[in-house]
KEKE-3310 file (N, C-alpha, C; in steps of 0.2 Angstrom, whole numbers, plus 5000, padded with zeros to 4 digits):
npx = (4932:4933:4927:4934:4928:4926:4939:4952:4960:4975:4975:4973:4984:4995:4991:4993:5006:5009:5007:5016:5021:5011:5002:4989:4979:4982:4975:4965:4959:4957:4948:4937:4941:4946:4957:4963:4965:4973:4988:4990:4986:4995:5006:5001:4993:5004:5008:5001:5001:5014:5014:5004:5011:5021:5013:5010:5023:5024:5013:5020:5028:5024:5017:5028:5037:5031:5027:5029:5039:5043:5044:5058:5065:5061:5066:5080:5082:5079:5091:5100:5098:5097:5112:5121:5135:5139:5149:5162:5166:5158:5153:5166:5183:5195:5211:5222:5235:5243:5249:5247:5257:5264:5256:5244:5228:5224:5211:5199:5186:5172:5169:5155:5146:5132:5121:5111:5096:5079:5075:5085:5084:5071:5072:5081:5073:5062:5070:5072:5061:5058:5066:5064:5051:5053:5062:5051:5044:5051:5054:5040:5037:5050:5040:5029:5038:5042:5030:5026:5034:5032:5020:5023:5021:5031:5037:5028:5030:5026:5029:5036:5042:5050:5058:5065:5072:5082:5088:5095:5103:5112:5118:5123:5127:5126:5112:5114:5120:5114:5102:5095:5093:5085:5074:5069:5067:5056:5047:5048:5041:5028:5025:5023:5014:5004:5000:4998:4987:4976:4966:4971:4977:4965:4962:4973:4973:4960:4950:4945:4951:4954:4968:4984:4989:5001:5011:5013:5017:5030:5034:5036:5046:5055:5058:5061:5073:5080:5078:5085:5099:5103:5101:5089:5086:5082:5087:5091:5088:5080:5069:5061:5058:5048:5040:5031:5021:5017:5024:5028:5012:5010:5022:5028:5041:5056:5062:5075:5087:5099:5102:5094:5077:5072:5066:5052:5046:5032:5021:5008:5011:5018:5007:4998:5006:5006:4993:4988:4999:4994:4981:4984:4989:4980:4972:4980:4980:4968:4967:4977:4974:4959:4962:4968:4958:4957:4949:4943:4935:4934:4927:4909:4894:4886:4895:4904:4924:4932:4945:4957:4964:4979)
npy = (5115:5107:5094:5085:5081:5063:5053:5046:5034:5033:5047:5052:5047:5055:5069:5070:5068:5079:5089:5092:5100:5109:5118:5124:5113:5115:5119:5113:5102:5101:5109:5119:5112:5114:5120:5107:5107:5094:5089:5075:5068:5067:5060:5047:5045:5042:5031:5023:5023:5018:5004:5000:5001:4990:4980:4980:4974:4962:4956:4956:4948:4935:4932:4930:4923:4909:4896:4883:4881:4883:4895:4897:4888:4894:4906:4901:4896:4905:4914:4906:4906:4920:4925:4920:4924:4920:4918:4907:4899:4897:4893:4889:4890:4902:4897:4907:4908:4900:4898:4894:4888:4903:4911:4911:4911:4896:4886:4877:4867:4871:4861:4863:4864:4867:4854:4855:4852:4849:4848:4857:4868:4872:4874:4883:4893:4895:4897:4910:4917:4916:4925:4935:4939:4940:4952:4961:4960:4967:4978:4982:4985:4993:5005:5006:5009:5022:5030:5029:5036:5050:5056:5055:5061:5070:5076:5082:5095:5108:5126:5135:5126:5119:5130:5133:5120:5120:5131:5127:5116:5124:5130:5121:5108:5096:5084:5067:5054:5041:5045:5053:5040:5031:5041:5040:5027:5015:5007:5019:5027:5021:5020:5033:5039:5031:5038:5049:5048:5036:5029:5021:5010:5003:4998:4990:4978:4973:4969:4969:4958:4949:4947:4952:4967:4977:4964:4958:4968:4965:4954:4954:4965:4958:4949:4956:4959:4948:4945:4956:4955:4942:4933:4927:4920:4917:4919:4907:4909:4920:4915:4905:4916:4923:4912:4911:4922:4920:4919:4906:4907:4918:4920:4907:4895:4883:4876:4873:4865:4873:4880:4889:4898:4895:4905:4904:4913:4918:4923:4924:4925:4939:4947:4945:4953:4968:4970:4970:4979:4990:4992:4994:5005:5013:5012:5020:5033:5037:5037:5046:5057:5061:5061:5076:5082:5082:5080:5065:5056:5044:5038:5041:5038:5043:5051:5043:5038:5050:5062:5070:5088:5093)
npz = (5092:5074:5064:5051:5033:5026:5020:5009:5017:5012:5009:5020:5026:5019:5019:5032:5035:5026:5034:5046:5052:5056:5051:5043:5032:5015:4997:4984:4985:5000:5003:5014:5024:5042:5055:5068:5085:5092:5096:5100:5088:5075:5079:5080:5067:5061:5066:5061:5048:5047:5050:5041:5030:5036:5034:5020:5015:5020:5014:5002:5005:5010:4996:4986:4991:4996:5007:5002:4996:4982:4975:4978:4971:4958:4957:4958:4945:4937:4941:4934:4921:4920:4924:4916:4918:4929:4944:4943:4952:4962:4979:4982:4992:4993:4993:5002:5007:4999:4984:4966:4953:4942:4948:4952:4961:4972:4972:4984:4985:4995:5012:5017:5005:4999:4992:4978:4978:4982:4995:5000:4994:5000:5012:5014:5009:5019:5030:5024:5023:5038:5044:5036:5041:5054:5055:5053:5065:5072:5067:5068:5081:5083:5079:5087:5099:5095:5093:5104:5112:5107:5112:5124:5140:5143:5133:5129:5134:5144:5137:5145:5154:5145:5141:5155:5156:5144:5150:5161:5154:5149:5158:5170:5160:5151:5153:5164:5155:5157:5164:5155:5145:5152:5154:5139:5140:5134:5145:5154:5147:5146:5158:5163:5154:5159:5172:5170:5160:5167:5161:5153:5159:5163:5151:5146:5157:5155:5142:5126:5119:5129:5133:5143:5139:5141:5149:5137:5128:5133:5131:5116:5116:5121:5111:5099:5103:5102:5089:5084:5089:5094:5082:5084:5094:5110:5126:5137:5151:5150:5144:5153:5159:5153:5147:5155:5153:5140:5130:5122:5117:5109:5101:5090:5093:5095:5110:5116:5124:5135:5127:5123:5116:5102:5089:5077:5068:5058:5044:5048:5061:5061:5057:5067:5077:5072:5071:5085:5090:5081:5089:5104:5100:5096:5110:5117:5111:5111:5128:5131:5125:5129:5143:5140:5138:5123:5106:5103:5093:5083:5072:5068:5064:5055:5045:5045:5044:5056:5053:5059:5059:5062)
capx = (4935:4928:4928:4933:4924:4929:4944:4954:4968:4980:4975:4974:4993:5000:4990:4996:5014:5011:5007:5021:5023:5004:4999:4984:4980:4981:4974:4958:4955:4955:4944:4932:4945:4948:4962:4958:4970:4975:4994:4993:4984:5002:5009:4995:4993:5010:5011:4996:5005:5020:5011:5003:5018:5024:5008:5011:5030:5021:5009:5024:5033:5020:5015:5034:5042:5027:5030:5030:5047:5042:5047:5066:5068:5059:5072:5086:5080:5079:5096:5105:5097:5099:5117:5127:5143:5140:5155:5162:5170:5152:5155:5175:5185:5203:5217:5227:5240:5247:5248:5248:5264:5260:5254:5237:5227:5222:5204:5198:5178:5170:5166:5148:5143:5124:5119:5104:5091:5073:5075:5092:5079:5064:5078:5082:5064:5059:5076:5071:5053:5058:5071:5059:5046:5059:5062:5044:5039:5054:5050:5033:5040:5052:5036:5025:5041:5042:5024:5024:5039:5029:5014:5025:5018:5038:5038:5022:5030:5026:5035:5041:5047:5057:5064:5069:5077:5087:5093:5097:5109:5116:5121:5125:5131:5119:5110:5117:5117:5108:5094:5092:5092:5080:5068:5066:5064:5048:5043:5047:5038:5022:5023:5021:5006:4998:4999:4993:4981:4975:4960:4975:4979:4960:4961:4979:4972:4952:4950:4940:4954:4959:4976:4986:4996:5008:5013:5014:5023:5037:5038:5039:5051:5061:5058:5063:5078:5083:5078:5090:5106:5106:5100:5083:5086:5079:5094:5087:5085:5074:5065:5060:5054:5045:5035:5022:5020:5012:5029:5025:5007:5011:5028:5030:5047:5057:5066:5082:5091:5106:5103:5087:5070:5072:5059:5049:5039:5028:5020:5003:5011:5020:5001:4995:5009:5005:4985:4990:5000:4988:4976:4987:4993:4973:4971:4986:4979:4963:4967:4981:4967:4955:4965:4970:4951:4956:4944:4945:4931:4935:4921:4904:4890:4882:4898:4912:4928:4935:4950:4958:4967:4982)
capy = (5110:5103:5089:5085:5075:5057:5054:5040:5032:5036:5054:5053:5049:5060:5075:5070:5069:5086:5095:5088:5109:5111:5121:5120:5110:5118:5114:5112:5096:5103:5116:5118:5110:5118:5115:5103:5105:5090:5088:5067:5064:5065:5054:5040:5045:5040:5024:5020:5024:5013:4998:4999:4998:4983:4973:4978:4973:4957:4953:4954:4942:4929:4930:4930:4918:4904:4892:4874:4882:4883:4900:4896:4884:4896:4911:4898:4894:4914:4915:4904:4908:4928:4928:4914:4925:4921:4917:4900:4899:4898:4887:4887:4895:4904:4897:4912:4906:4896:4901:4891:4894:4906:4918:4909:4908:4890:4887:4873:4868:4869:4854:4861:4867:4864:4849:4858:4849:4852:4851:4862:4875:4874:4876:4892:4897:4895:4903:4918:4919:4917:4931:4943:4941:4942:4960:4963:4961:4969:4985:4985:4986:4999:5010:5008:5015:5029:5033:5031:5043:5057:5056:5054:5070:5074:5078:5090:5100:5117:5131:5139:5120:5118:5136:5131:5114:5125:5135:5121:5111:5130:5131:5115:5104:5090:5079:5061:5048:5036:5047:5054:5036:5030:5044:5037:5019:5012:5006:5022:5032:5019:5022:5042:5041:5027:5041:5054:5045:5032:5024:5015:5005:4998:4994:4986:4974:4972:4972:4962:4953:4945:4949:4958:4970:4977:4960:4955:4971:4964:4948:4958:4969:4953:4946:4960:4961:4941:4946:4961:4956:4934:4927:4924:4915:4919:4915:4901:4914:4925:4910:4903:4921:4925:4907:4913:4929:4920:4918:4901:4906:4923:4919:4900:4892:4876:4877:4868:4863:4874:4885:4892:4896:4898:4908:4902:4920:4917:4929:4925:4931:4945:4951:4945:4959:4972:4972:4970:4984:4995:4991:4996:5012:5014:5014:5026:5037:5038:5039:5055:5062:5061:5066:5080:5087:5083:5079:5057:5054:5040:5035:5043:5032:5045:5052:5038:5039:5056:5064:5075:5090:5100)
capz = (5087:5072:5061:5043:5028:5026:5016:5009:5020:5008:5008:5028:5028:5015:5023:5041:5034:5024:5039:5053:5053:5060:5047:5041:5027:5010:4991:4983:4989:5006:5003:5018:5030:5047:5059:5075:5088:5094:5098:5098:5081:5070:5079:5080:5059:5058:5069:5057:5041:5046:5052:5034:5026:5038:5032:5013:5015:5023:5010:4997:5007:5008:4990:4981:4995:4999:5011:4998:4992:4975:4973:4979:4964:4952:4959:4957:4940:4934:4939:4930:4916:4918:4924:4912:4917:4937:4947:4941:4958:4969:4982:4983:4996:4990:4999:5002:5011:4994:4977:4961:4949:4938:4953:4951:4968:4974:4976:4985:4985:5002:5011:5019:5002:5000:4987:4974:4981:4985:5003:5002:4992:5004:5021:5011:5008:5024:5034:5021:5027:5045:5046:5037:5046:5062:5056:5052:5068:5076:5066:5072:5090:5084:5076:5092:5104:5094:5093:5113:5115:5104:5115:5131:5143:5145:5126:5126:5141:5143:5134:5150:5157:5140:5143:5161:5156:5140:5154:5166:5151:5147:5165:5173:5158:5149:5160:5164:5151:5159:5167:5147:5141:5156:5151:5134:5137:5132:5150:5159:5146:5148:5165:5164:5151:5164:5177:5165:5157:5169:5160:5149:5162:5162:5143:5147:5160:5153:5135:5122:5117:5135:5134:5146:5135:5146:5149:5128:5125:5138:5127:5112:5117:5120:5104:5096:5104:5099:5080:5081:5093:5095:5079:5084:5101:5116:5129:5142:5159:5150:5142:5157:5164:5147:5146:5160:5151:5135:5125:5119:5112:5104:5096:5091:5092:5098:5115:5115:5131:5136:5122:5123:5112:5094:5087:5071:5067:5049:5041:5053:5067:5060:5056:5073:5080:5068:5073:5091:5090:5081:5095:5106:5099:5096:5116:5121:5108:5116:5134:5133:5122:5133:5149:5139:5134:5116:5104:5102:5091:5078:5069:5066:5060:5048:5040:5043:5047:5056:5050:5063:5056:5065)
cpx = (4930:4930:4928:4929:4929:4933:4947:4961:4974:4981:4977:4982:4997:4997:4992:5003:5015:5010:5011:5024:5019:5002:4993:4981:4978:4979:4968:4955:4953:4951:4938:4936:4946:4954:4960:4965:4970:4982:4997:4991:4991:5006:5005:4994:4998:5013:5007:5001:5010:5017:5007:5008:5022:5019:5010:5016:5026:5017:5013:5026:5029:5019:5022:5036:5036:5029:5032:5037:5048:5046:5056:5067:5066:5066:5078:5086:5082:5086:5102:5103:5097:5106:5122:5134:5142:5146:5156:5163:5165:5155:5164:5176:5192:5207:5224:5234:5245:5244:5250:5256:5261:5257:5247:5234:5224:5217:5203:5189:5177:5166:5158:5145:5135:5122:5111:5099:5085:5072:5079:5087:5074:5067:5079:5076:5062:5064:5073:5066:5053:5060:5068:5056:5048:5057:5056:5043:5043:5053:5045:5036:5041:5046:5032:5031:5039:5038:5023:5029:5036:5023:5017:5025:5025:5039:5035:5025:5027:5030:5039:5045:5051:5063:5069:5074:5083:5090:5099:5104:5114:5121:5124:5128:5123:5119:5113:5115:5113:5101:5092:5090:5086:5072:5068:5065:5059:5045:5042:5043:5029:5020:5020:5014:5003:4996:4995:4988:4977:4969:4966:4976:4973:4962:4969:4977:4964:4951:4946:4944:4956:4965:4979:4992:5002:5013:5017:5018:5029:5040:5040:5045:5057:5063:5060:5072:5084:5082:5086:5099:5106:5101:5095:5081:5085:5083:5088:5083:5079:5068:5059:5056:5047:5038:5030:5019:5017:5017:5027:5017:5008:5017:5031:5037:5050:5062:5071:5085:5097:5108:5098:5080:5071:5066:5059:5046:5038:5024:5011:5004:5014:5013:4998:4999:5007:4999:4986:4995:4996:4983:4978:4988:4985:4973:4976:4982:4971:4962:4972:4978:4962:4956:4966:4964:4954:4953:4947:4940:4933:4933:4914:4899:4887:4889:4905:4916:4931:4942:4953:4964:4974:4982)
cpy = (5106:5098:5088:5079:5067:5057:5048:5038:5034:5044:5056:5053:5053:5066:5076:5072:5075:5091:5095:5096:5111:5116:5119:5119:5115:5116:5114:5107:5096:5107:5116:5115:5115:5114:5114:5104:5100:5087:5081:5067:5063:5060:5048:5041:5042:5034:5020:5018:5019:5007:4996:4996:4992:4978:4974:4975:4965:4953:4951:4949:4936:4927:4928:4923:4914:4900:4886:4876:4883:4887:4901:4893:4890:4903:4908:4897:4902:4914:4914:4906:4915:4929:4920:4916:4925:4918:4910:4895:4897:4892:4885:4892:4897:4902:4902:4912:4904:4898:4895:4894:4896:4913:4917:4907:4900:4889:4879:4872:4866:4864:4855:4866:4863:4859:4853:4854:4852:4853:4856:4868:4876:4876:4885:4896:4898:4900:4910:4920:4920:4923:4936:4943:4942:4948:4964:4966:4965:4977:4988:4988:4994:5006:5011:5011:5022:5032:5033:5037:5050:5058:5055:5062:5073:5077:5082:5093:5106:5121:5134:5132:5119:5121:5134:5126:5117:5128:5131:5120:5118:5130:5127:5109:5101:5086:5072:5059:5044:5039:5049:5047:5033:5033:5042:5029:5018:5012:5012:5027:5029:5020:5030:5043:5036:5032:5048:5051:5036:5026:5019:5011:4999:4995:4990:4977:4970:4975:4966:4957:4948:4942:4956:4962:4973:4971:4958:4959:4969:4959:4951:4961:4963:4949:4949:4960:4954:4942:4950:4959:4948:4932:4925:4919:4919:4915:4911:4905:4917:4921:4908:4910:4924:4919:4908:4918:4927:4921:4911:4902:4911:4921:4910:4900:4885:4877:4870:4870:4867:4878:4890:4892:4900:4899:4906:4907:4916:4923:4929:4929:4938:4949:4952:4951:4965:4974:4974:4979:4991:4997:4995:5003:5016:5018:5020:5032:5042:5040:5045:5059:5064:5063:5072:5083:5087:5079:5070:5053:5050:5040:5039:5041:5036:5049:5049:5040:5045:5058:5070:5081:5095:5105)
cpz = (5082:5066:5054:5041:5030:5020:5016:5014:5018:5008:5015:5029:5023:5018:5031:5039:5031:5031:5046:5055:5059:5057:5044:5035:5020:5001:4990:4986:4997:5008:5009:5025:5035:5052:5066:5078:5093:5091:5095:5090:5076:5071:5080:5071:5057:5060:5065:5049:5042:5047:5044:5029:5028:5035:5024:5013:5015:5018:5004:4999:5006:5001:4983:4985:4999:5003:5008:4996:4986:4970:4975:4973:4957:4951:4955:4948:4935:4936:4936:4925:4914:4919:4922:4915:4926:4938:4947:4948:4966:4973:4984:4989:4993:4997:4999:5004:5006:4987:4971:4957:4945:4943:4952:4959:4968:4977:4977:4987:4996:5005:5012:5012:4998:4990:4985:4974:4981:4990:5004:5000:4998:5012:5018:5010:5015:5030:5031:5024:5036:5047:5043:5042:5053:5062:5056:5058:5073:5073:5068:5080:5089:5082:5082:5099:5101:5096:5101:5115:5110:5107:5123:5133:5144:5139:5124:5133:5140:5140:5139:5153:5150:5142:5149:5159:5150:5144:5158:5163:5150:5152:5168:5167:5155:5153:5158:5159:5153:5163:5160:5145:5147:5155:5145:5133:5139:5140:5154:5155:5146:5153:5166:5160:5154:5169:5176:5163:5162:5168:5154:5153:5162:5156:5143:5151:5157:5146:5132:5118:5122:5134:5138:5143:5136:5147:5140:5128:5127:5132:5119:5111:5118:5114:5099:5097:5102:5092:5078:5083:5094:5091:5080:5089:5106:5121:5137:5148:5156:5146:5146:5161:5159:5146:5149:5158:5145:5129:5118:5113:5107:5099:5095:5089:5094:5104:5114:5121:5130:5131:5120:5119:5106:5092:5079:5069:5059:5051:5045:5058:5067:5060:5062:5077:5078:5071:5080:5094:5088:5085:5100:5107:5099:5104:5118:5118:5112:5122:5134:5129:5126:5141:5147:5137:5127:5112:5100:5096:5083:5071:5070:5061:5054:5042:5040:5046:5049:5056:5053:5059:5063:5064)
residu = (MET:THR:ARG:ASP:ASP:GLU:VAL:THR:SER:GLN:ASP:SER:THR:GLN:ASN:ALA:GLN:GLY:SER:GLN:GLY:GLY:ALA:THR:PRO:THR:GLY:PRO:GLU:THR:LYS:GLY:MET:LYS:ARG:VAL:GLU:ASN:PRO:HIS:TYR:PRO:ALA:PHE:ASP:LEU:LEU:LEU:ALA:ARG:LEU:LEU:ALA:HIS:GLU:GLU:VAL:LEU:GLY:LEU:LEU:ALA:GLN:MET:ILE:PRO:SER:ASP:GLY:GLU:SER:ALA:ALA:ARG:PHE:ALA:ALA:TRP:ARG:ALA:ASP:THR:HIS:PRO:THR:ALA:ASN:PRO:LEU:GLN:GLY:CYS:VAL:ALA:ASP:ILE:CYS:GLU:MET:GLN:LYS:GLY:GLY:PHE:VAL:ARG:TRP:PHE:PRO:THR:LEU:ARG:TYR:PRO:LYS:ARG:THR:LYS:GLU:ALA:ARG:LEU:HIS:VAL:ASN:ARG:THR:PHE:ARG:ARG:ARG:CYS:CYS:GLY:TRP:ILE:VAL:ALA:GLU:THR:TYR:GLU:SER:PHE:ARG:GLU:PHE:ALA:GLN:GLU:VAL:ASP:PRO:ALA:THR:LEU:MET:PRO:GLN:SER:ALA:TRP:LYS:ARG:LEU:VAL:GLU:HIS:VAL:ARG:VAL:CYS:GLY:PRO:LEU:PRO:CYS:LYS:ARG:THR:ARG:ASN:ARG:ARG:ASP:LEU:LYS:HIS:VAL:LEU:LYS:ARG:ILE:ARG:LYS:THR:ALA:PRO:ALA:LEU:ARG:ASP:CYS:GLU:ASN:LEU:ASN:SER:ARG:GLY:VAL:GLU:LEU:SER:SER:TRP:LEU:ARG:VAL:LEU:ALA:ASP:VAL:ARG:ASN:ALA:VAL:VAL:HIS:ASN:GLY:GLU:ILE:ILE:ALA:GLU:ARG:ARG:TYR:ARG:ARG:LEU:LYS:SER:ALA:GLY:LEU:ASP:ARG:PHE:PHE:PRO:GLY:GLU:HIS:ILE:ALA:ASP:GLU:GLY:TYR:VAL:LEU:ASP:LEU:THR:PRO:GLU:VAL:ALA:GLN:ASP:SER:ILE:GLU:ARG:VAL:ARG:GLU:TYR:GLY:LEU:ALA:ILE:TYR:LYS:ALA:VAL:SER:ALA:ALA:ALA:GLU:TYR:PRO:VAL:THR:LEU:TYR:ASP:PRO:ASP:LYS:GLY:MET:THR:VAL:TRP:ARG:ARG)
# end
C-alpha cells in the first residue's frame, strides 16, 4: 500500500469520480501516483463530495434569502420590473361552472389573497428558508444512507458468494421483497457494520461530541420523513418517543397539541446536521477499513492530507 501526495479537495473529488471503475488514475497531474486497494474509500469520498455540495447550496441560501425578509421584497420588485406582462388575474380564481356573455370565463378574487405588506413578504421569506433547510437536511440523510449501504459488508461479498446468490435467484426466483427491503434498511445495514467492525459502536456511544450517534441518527431519520412526507410535522406519537432522544435539542420547532411537532429548521441546524453526518461517516469509514485491514490514515503531519486511490 502506498500513499499519494497532497492535492486539493476539488481534485480529490474529481479523481475519485473518475476512478469509479477501479482503474489507476492517469494524466500528467497524476504522475507517480500508485493504486491503493481500499474498496471503502470511493464511497467515503463520494459522501464528502455530496456533503460539500449541500454546504454550498446552504451558503447560497443564507446569502440570497436572509432572515430579515428584505431579499423577498427585492425579488418582488424585480419581478414587477422584469415581468410587465405578468398575469393580470394573479390572485383570482376561475369559476369554470359559469361563463360570461360572449363565452368568457368569469373570474373572482380569492378571499385569502395576501396583502403585499412587509409582514406578508417576511412570512414568505421565512417559509421558503425553512423548507429549503428541511430539504437540505433530508438530502444529507439520504447521502449518509447511500454511503452506509456502499460499505455494508453484505455489499462487498466475496465473488463466490455472489455467484451462489445469482444461481439461487436463477433457480428459485427473486428473493422476497420484504427480505430485500430489510437488508437495505439503514437500521439493518448499521447493525451488520457494527457486527463486522465493533469499534464503531464504541465511537457511537463515546465520542468527543458527547452525542449518542445512533440515537441522533434515528431522530434525523424521522425529521427526514417529516420533511418529505408530512409537511415538516412529526406526528404526536412519534414526538413523545423522539423527545427523550434529543429532538428538541437538535431540531428546533413548536409542539402543537393534537397535531404534533412542527419543525423550524434553520441554516444553522442544517449545517450542524451536515457536520455530524460527515463525522459519523468518517467513524464508519475508519472502523470498516481497520476491521478489513485496509489503510485508514487520513492525515500525515509531514505531508498533509492523504488521498487514497483505488
